[in-house]
N, C-alpha and C positions, 0 to 999 in steps of 0.2 A: 180767632188771630186775621192779622189781613195781610199782606200781600202784595204787594205793590208790584204793577206791570212787567218795570226794569225788573225787579228779581226773577216774573217769571219766568222771560227772556233768557235770562242767565242758568236757569236752573235745565232751563229747556238746551239750551246749546255746550252746553257742560255735558250734558249723556249724552247727544251729538255729537260729542268731539269724542267720548268717550268709546264712545259703539263703534264709531270709526277708526279706531284706534285698534282694540280690538277686534275689529275687521282688517283690517293691516297688515298687526302681527300675525297670523292668521295667517289670509293668505301669502305670509312672505313662506311657512311654515311648509305650506299646500309646493312651494315652488320649491322647496331647496332637499325641502324630501325631512330633515330633520327639528325634530322637535327643540334642539337647544340650536341659535346661533350663534349667541354673542354671554359671556360669562357669568350676565346676573342673570340670566334667564334659570338656573337652576345652578348656585357653586357651585353644588354635591357632586351634579351629575355629570360637568364640564368633568371636575379632576377626576372620576373615575372612568370620564369616558380617556382625559389623555391617558393617564394608567396603562389605558389598554390598547392606545396609538400609541405609545413607547418601546410596551412587548412588543407589539405587531412589528414596528420599524428593527427591535433585536434580532428578533426571529431570523424575518428576509433579510442579515443583512447576514446571520446565520445560514441562510439555506443556499448563497453564493455564493461563502467562501465553501461551505457544503461538495455544495456542485465542483468550481474547480480542483477540488480533490481527489472529489469523485473520477472523472475526467481526466484527473494525472496518474492517479491510479489504476484507471483505468487502462491506463495506455503503458504502463506494467504490466500490466501483469498480462497484458499481451506481447510485451515488449520476451516476458521468460518464457514464456512461451513459444514465440520466432530462435527464445533461444537456443530453448531445448526440442530441440526443429535439430538443430545444428551438431547439437551434443552427438543426437543420434546418428546422422550423416558419421558425421568421428569416431562414431561405435564402429560405425559397420567397416568404414576404412581399413578402421585400425582392425579388424579382425579380416579384412581381404591380403592384408598386407603380412597377413602371419601363415599365408601359403603356401610352404618348400616348393612349391614351381614360379613362383613369380621370378620374374629374376629382375637385376638390380634397373633399366632401365623402364620398368613394373613397375614397382618401388618408384620411383621418381618422380612419374608421374604421380601417384598416392601422396605423394608429402608434398608434392607441388601448389594439389589440394587441399590435404590439410593447412596447407601454409594462407590462400586464399581463406579456408573455413574463418578460421585465426580471425583475417583482419575483418568482418565479417561482424566473429562473435564480439571485436575487441569495441567496434562501431554500435554494437546494439547498447554495451552498456555504455556508451556514453547520448544516449537518447536522453536530447529537451523534450518537454512538457511544451508546450503550444505558449510559451508564457519565456521559453525560455531557457529555463533547471531545469537540472537536470536532474532523472528521475531515479537515480545513484548513486549523489552524494552525499548521502549520512546528512550529516547536520549541516553541512557548509560547502560548496564548490565554489569557488570565482570562475572555472574557467572548467573546459576537458576533467573528472573526478579518478581517467585513467590513462593514465601517459607511457606510451611506448619508450622504452629511453635503449633500446637494441640489447642493454644484460638481464631486460623482463621487460611486463608489467608493474605499471607503480600507482595506488592508490593515494590519491592529493588531495581528494577531500577531507573530512571531519568524520570518524568511524560512528558508528549510533544512531537508532532510529529512534527517530521522535515518536511519543503515545497518543493513541488517538483520546479523543476526549470527550468533553460528555456531548458536545452537541460534533465534534469533527472528525479527523481520519487522518492521519500522517500519506499528507501528497509527494511526498519522497521518498526512499527507499537506505536502506544502508548498504551501500556496495561494497563496502567491505566485509561483509557473516556475509550478501551470497556472489561475490566475487573473487577474492582475496583468501579467505580460511574451507580451505580444500584438504584432510589431511591427507597424507601420504602416507605409500603403503595402502593396507588394505586397513587402516582406522587405528591399528593399535604395536603397529610395527612393519617395516618394509628390511629384503633383504634384497640384496646388491652381490655379481659376481668382483672377484677379485681383480683387479688390474692387470694382471703377472697368467690367470690365469690359457689352457694350452687344448684345456680339452675340453668335449663339449657338455661340458656341464652344464646345466639350467633351473631354475625352479618355481614353481606356484608364488604370488605372495601372499600364503600362509593361511593358516587361525589363529586363532583360541579357541584353548580346551580349558582349561583351566586360569577364570579370569583373576582369583585369589594368588593364585604365585607367580604374575607375572611383576616384574622383578623391574622392571623400567631400567634392563644393563643394554650397556653391549656385548656379544656376541660377535666369534669368529669361531667360523667351522674352516679345519682343515682338514683336502679326503692326503691319505695317506697310497699309493697303488705301488707292490711287494709281489712281482710278479704275474699271476690272477688275482689275487685279492685286493681287492678293495676292501679301507674301512678309512671310519674318521671319525677326528677329534672333536670337540664343544670344548671354548675355553670363554669363560666372561675376562670381560674383555678391558671391564671398566675395573671389575675387583683381584683381574687376575685371577678366577678360580677357577681350574679344570672346574667341568659341568658331566663328560663325558670321557671316555678315554679309546683306543681300538675296534667303536661302533660298527658289526661290519654290512657293507655300503647294497642296498641295491635300492636298483630303475626300477624308480615309482614309489618305493616303498617311502612312505611319511619319515623325517628327527621329529623325535620329541622332544623336551625341555625344555623348564621352566615354566611351565603352561602355555606354551603354544606352538606350535607345527604346521615343519610349509616339506614340502613332495619336490623332491629331485626327481630329473631328469637326465636322458644322458648317459656319458661312459665322463668321465671329472680322472685327470692325468693329475699326474703325483703332484702335489703345491702348492693345487687349484683349491680356490675357499671361498668360499659366501662369510657377508658380509652383514648381521642380522644389526636394525640398529631401530632405537624407539621410533612410530611414525609423528612428526612437524605437522609444521603447513605452510602448505604450501596453495599455487592459485590455479584458478582454470586457465589461465592462458601459459603459465608454466608448466604444464599439465601437456597441454599442448604440444612442445619442447618438448618438452620430452622421450616424447612418442616420437614423434617425426628426425628428432637427435635421432632415437632409437631404430625406426625400421630404418634408417639410410645405413644404419650397421653392415658390412662390410659378413663379418661374423656369428655365423646361426643363432648360439648360442646367447650373445648379445640380442641378437635380433629378437629371439626367441622371451626371456626373458628381458624385453622393453616393452612389446604388444601385450604379455602376463600382468608387467605394473600398468602400462593403461589401461584397456582393460576394466581393469580395478578401479583406477584414479579418476576414468570418466563417468564413469560410474558412480564414482564418489563426488561428485559435479554436481553429474546431471543432478542424484540426488536432491541438492542445495540448491541446485536454480528450479527445484518443484518443490521442494519446498516453501520458497520463498513466494513460487504463483501463489502457494498453497490459500500463506498472507495476504498478501494483497489480496484475493479470491472474497477471503473470510472481511477482512476492512469495504470490498464493494459490499461487502453484505449490511456488513452494521451502519455503509451511509446511506444503504435502504432503508432500515431499518428506524437508522433516526430518522431522517425524511420523513416516514408517517408518524411518529411520534410528533414531529414538529406541519405536519399539517392539520392532528389532532389540535393541538394547545392553539391555532395558529382560527378556528372553525368555533375555538372556545373563546377565546378574545375578540374574536370577531359578532358573538353571540353579548358578550360580555358590552363590549359598545356598544350595540344595537338596540342592548338594552338603556341602555346610561341616553345614546342621542335621537336616536334615529325615532318619529315620528311613521304612529298606526295610521294609516293613510286612510285605513275606513271610519276609526277616532279620527281626525281632520277632515276627514270632506260632513260628519256630523254637525261638527265645533263651527266650519265656517259656513255651511245654511244657518244653522245656529245666530249666529254673527252677522248673514247678510239681514236675515226677517229682524232681530232689533236692530238695526241699524236705518231700514228703510221705517219702521217700525218709528224709532227717536225722527224719523224724517218728518215724515207725515204730522207725527205729535207735535213737532217745533212750528208747520204751515196752518196745522189750528191754533198756536197755541199766539202767531203771531194776527191772525184773522183778531181774540179776543184782547179789545181794546176802551176802553171805555167812550173814545171818541167818537171812535166806530159805530156804539149805540146815538148819542146824541146827537153825532149827524143823518145817522139812521129818525 
């Protein structure tokens, strides 16, 4: 087989170009640290890396949103803690106001502080997060969710609680449930003194003795005083049915009927009454307003009745705040769990992406050395081929 000098040159140059291209490509890989620098290098690996990049971007986006939500719910939890402290102080003042040795001036000082604490609570209920969103706006609130109308505080947000997602937690709490859904009385029923009472009668908030016997009806307890004997009648005013008749009254002895019980105190006058009604829904601010109004009463029985009722309702309101704070704490714990899980997914996806596109530097340097050696050999071979010319031999 004969091979011309021109063909020998062409083969040598082609080999030299190939070696040079391989060396340049490997140098590019070493410089970028990537095994794949363009889609044509390995289409399958490029697709795998792109899927990993997309999932990593989605996780990063979810993590940023989660951090915003975590900060908001952390602020809500802290705010509820401050509110619980205010409620504890209100309770202390209510107990203090029940001291019979206080005069009207002393009680006025107490009620003034209670009004200030009410305003503080209203400000806490309208707290906003770093993005100026109300923390207790429920499912939506354009402005301050709680507005004091003068006749009481109203909730202008949308009641309801957003649910936690697979990778998210609520950043806003339901203000209606936290601040506005407080049970009146003892949670089952409430008692109130008749408006025309003249005796020293007052009662505690009562308790349920037999839940299955509760009727949910309204009752009137009427006291009759004849000489030194005091009795009472109980009438179910909803059905106009007598429940108890001419029962002897004893100060401090419980009055029981239809599954409920309440303890009267003091000496009732003839015709004095106590109204017993099913518990209704009130709000934290109304509870404070009622307590302030009751403490300011000139009548000792009304003050005693108001203080007893206020303590029970303040405890109920405080329980709701503490329950909401506990819920916020649970969401913060869930946020930590989500973050830990997402970090694990990130590590896995980074490993998948690295396997698909990153260069093994040890292997890469070894390959570079191999290509460099091959290129140097090609250069030397070409230099020798250049000298292999028939004319050089003829000339010699």
